[in-house]
C-alpha positions as CSV (number, residue, x, y, z in Angstrom):
1,X,-12.0,-58.5,3.2
2,X,-9.3,-60.1,0.9
3,X,-9.3,-63.3,2.9
4,X,-13.1,-64.0,2.6
5,X,-13.1,-62.9,-0.9
6,X,-10.4,-65.2,-2.0
7,X,-12.0,-68.2,0.2
8,X,-14.5,-67.6,-1.7
9,X,-13.5,-67.7,-4.7
10,X,-11.4,-70.4,-4.1
11,X,-14.9,-72.6,-3.3
12,X,-16.6,-71.6,-6.3
13,X,-18.4,-69.4,-4.7
14,X,-18.9,-65.5,-5.7
15,X,-19.1,-62.7,-3.1
16,X,-21.9,-60.2,-4.3
17,X,-20.5,-56.7,-2.8
18,X,-23.2,-55.3,-3.5
19,X,-25.2,-56.6,-0.5
20,X,-21.8,-56.9,1.5
21,X,-22.5,-55.3,5.0
22,X,-20.3,-55.3,8.2
23,X,-20.8,-53.7,11.6
24,X,-18.6,-52.2,14.0
25,X,-19.5,-53.0,17.8
26,X,-19.1,-51.1,20.2
27,X,-20.9,-49.1,23.5
28,X,-22.7,-46.1,22.4
29,X,-19.8,-43.8,24.6
30,X,-17.0,-45.7,22.4
31,X,-18.9,-45.5,19.1
32,X,-16.7,-42.5,18.2
33,X,-13.8,-44.2,18.8
34,X,-14.2,-46.5,15.7
35,X,-12.7,-46.4,12.3
36,X,-14.8,-44.3,9.8
37,X,-13.2,-46.0,6.9
38,X,-14.9,-47.9,4.2
39,X,-13.9,-51.5,3.6
40,X,-13.1,-53.3,0.2
41,X,-15.4,-55.7,-0.9
42,X,-14.0,-57.4,-3.7
43,X,-14.4,-54.2,-6.7
44,X,-16.6,-52.0,-4.3
45,X,-16.2,-49.8,-1.1
46,X,-18.7,-50.8,1.6
47,X,-19.3,-48.3,4.3
48,X,-19.2,-49.7,8.1
49,X,-23.7,-50.0,8.6
50,X,-25.8,-49.2,11.9
51,X,-27.5,-52.4,11.6
52,X,-27.6,-56.4,9.7
53,X,-29.7,-58.6,10.1
54,X,-27.8,-62.2,10.5
55,X,-29.9,-65.3,11.0
56,X,-33.4,-63.9,11.2
57,X,-31.5,-60.9,14.1
58,X,-31.0,-57.4,13.7
59,X,-27.7,-56.7,15.1
60,X,-27.0,-53.7,16.1
61,X,-23.9,-51.5,16.5
62,X,-24.7,-50.5,20.0
63,X,-25.7,-53.5,21.0
64,X,-29.0,-52.8,22.5
65,X,-31.2,-54.9,20.5
66,X,-33.3,-52.3,19.7
67,X,-34.4,-52.5,15.7
68,X,-34.5,-56.1,16.3
69,X,-37.2,-55.9,19.1
70,X,-38.6,-53.5,17.5
71,X,-39.4,-55.8,13.9
72,X,-40.7,-58.8,16.3
73,X,-43.3,-57.0,18.3
74,X,-44.2,-55.5,14.7
75,X,-44.2,-58.4,13.2
76,X,-46.1,-60.1,16.1
77,X,-49.0,-57.6,16.6
78,X,-49.7,-57.8,12.8
79,X,-49.8,-61.4,13.0
80,X,-52.0,-60.8,16.1
81,X,-54.4,-58.2,14.4
82,X,-55.0,-60.8,11.2
83,X,-55.5,-63.6,14.0
84,X,-58.2,-61.2,15.3
85,X,-59.8,-60.7,12.1
86,X,-60.3,-64.5,11.5
87,X,-61.2,-65.7,15.3
88,X,-64.6,-65.7,15.6
89,X,-64.2,-68.6,12.9
90,X,-62.0,-70.8,14.4
91,X,-62.0,-73.2,17.4
92,X,-60.1,-72.6,20.5
93,X,-57.4,-75.4,20.1
94,X,-57.0,-73.9,16.4
95,X,-56.8,-70.6,17.8
96,X,-53.9,-71.5,20.6
97,X,-52.0,-73.5,17.6
98,X,-51.9,-70.2,15.5
99,X,-50.8,-68.5,18.3
100,X,-48.1,-71.5,19.1
101,X,-46.9,-71.3,15.4
102,X,-47.2,-68.0,14.5
103,X,-46.4,-65.5,18.0
104,X,-44.7,-67.6,20.1
105,X,-42.1,-69.6,17.9
106,X,-41.3,-65.9,16.8
107,X,-40.5,-64.3,20.5
108,X,-38.5,-67.6,21.2
109,X,-36.4,-67.6,18.0
110,X,-33.8,-65.4,19.3
111,X,-34.5,-65.2,23.1
112,X,-30.8,-66.4,24.5
113,X,-29.8,-63.4,22.3
114,X,-32.0,-61.3,24.6
115,X,-30.2,-62.2,27.7
116,X,-28.9,-59.3,30.1
117,X,-31.5,-56.7,28.4
118,X,-32.5,-54.5,30.6
119,X,-36.4,-54.9,31.7
120,X,-37.9,-51.9,30.3
121,X,-36.6,-53.8,26.2
122,X,-38.0,-56.5,26.8
123,X,-41.4,-55.0,28.7
124,X,-42.3,-54.4,25.0
125,X,-42.6,-58.3,24.0
126,X,-44.2,-58.9,27.2
127,X,-46.7,-56.6,25.9
128,X,-47.2,-59.2,22.8
129,X,-47.5,-62.3,25.2
130,X,-50.2,-59.9,26.9
131,X,-52.0,-59.0,23.6
132,X,-51.9,-62.9,22.6
133,X,-53.3,-64.1,25.9
134,X,-56.3,-61.8,25.8
135,X,-57.4,-62.5,22.5
136,X,-56.9,-66.0,22.9
137,X,-58.9,-66.1,26.0
138,X,-61.0,-63.2,24.9
139,X,-60.7,-61.0,27.7
140,X,-60.7,-57.3,28.1
141,X,-57.7,-55.1,27.8
142,X,-57.9,-54.2,31.5
143,X,-57.9,-58.0,32.4
144,X,-54.4,-59.0,34.0
145,X,-53.0,-61.2,31.7
146,X,-49.5,-62.3,34.0
147,X,-52.1,-65.2,35.4
148,X,-53.6,-65.9,31.7
149,X,-50.2,-66.0,30.0
150,X,-49.5,-68.9,33.1
151,X,-53.0,-71.1,31.9
152,X,-52.2,-70.4,28.6
153,X,-48.7,-71.4,28.4
154,X,-49.7,-74.5,30.8
155,X,-51.9,-75.3,27.7
156,X,-50.1,-74.8,24.9
157,X,-46.6,-76.5,26.2
158,X,-48.8,-79.8,26.8
159,X,-49.9,-80.2,23.2
160,X,-46.3,-79.5,21.8
161,X,-44.4,-82.9,21.1
162,X,-41.3,-84.2,22.8
163,X,-38.3,-84.5,20.8
164,X,-38.0,-88.3,21.8
165,X,-41.6,-89.0,20.0
166,X,-39.6,-88.1,16.3
167,X,-41.5,-88.3,13.1
168,X,-42.2,-91.8,11.9
169,X,-42.6,-91.3,8.6
170,X,-45.5,-92.6,8.4
171,X,-49.4,-91.2,7.8
172,X,-50.8,-91.0,10.6
173,X,-49.8,-87.8,12.4
174,X,-51.4,-86.3,8.8
175,X,-53.7,-84.0,9.5
176,X,-52.2,-82.8,12.4
177,X,-50.5,-79.5,13.3
178,X,-47.6,-79.0,15.9
179,X,-49.3,-79.1,19.4
180,X,-51.6,-82.4,17.8
181,X,-54.3,-81.0,17.0
182,X,-56.9,-82.6,14.5
183,X,-57.3,-79.7,11.5
184,X,-60.4,-81.9,10.4
185,X,-62.3,-79.2,12.1
186,X,-60.8,-76.4,11.5
187,X,-63.8,-73.6,11.4
188,X,-66.8,-73.2,13.0
189,X,-69.6,-71.5,11.8
190,X,-71.0,-69.0,14.6
191,X,-73.9,-67.9,14.3
192,X,-74.9,-64.2,16.3
């Protein structure tokens, strides 16, 4: 930690010792072998944390990613509840654009870090996908969502811009979202 502190000082940066965290990574069987010593960060001493956040990913000391999966699923289900509350006022393309922008991007952001996890951990993320598919296609919870997901991901993928397209900087794309949906007719009033 002294080397980090010295490097920061030499580059005119200040280390906030009160916000500094560190973590030891080990399997559950080896956790007891890790040193419990406090580490000095500047003028303060820091205890090892059981979970830290780096670039939006919750890393836990046992490398199980359980904390991260719990936070992602809670955030996604919260977003789905909010989308459900306004879904009657939105057209299908706008609903799909919201699902992509707010739910699928959260699920897709860190999927490389989830490689190799047990299927029981990944099933929690699959529940989010199933709920998003059912909400988008307005099916009941008893419906098999795997076919719905194939239909939806095919639709979502069709509208995504390719990296080769780029953004010209002009105003021709103004008013269009991530999936190319024209946002002019976003709100649709449905009378029941």
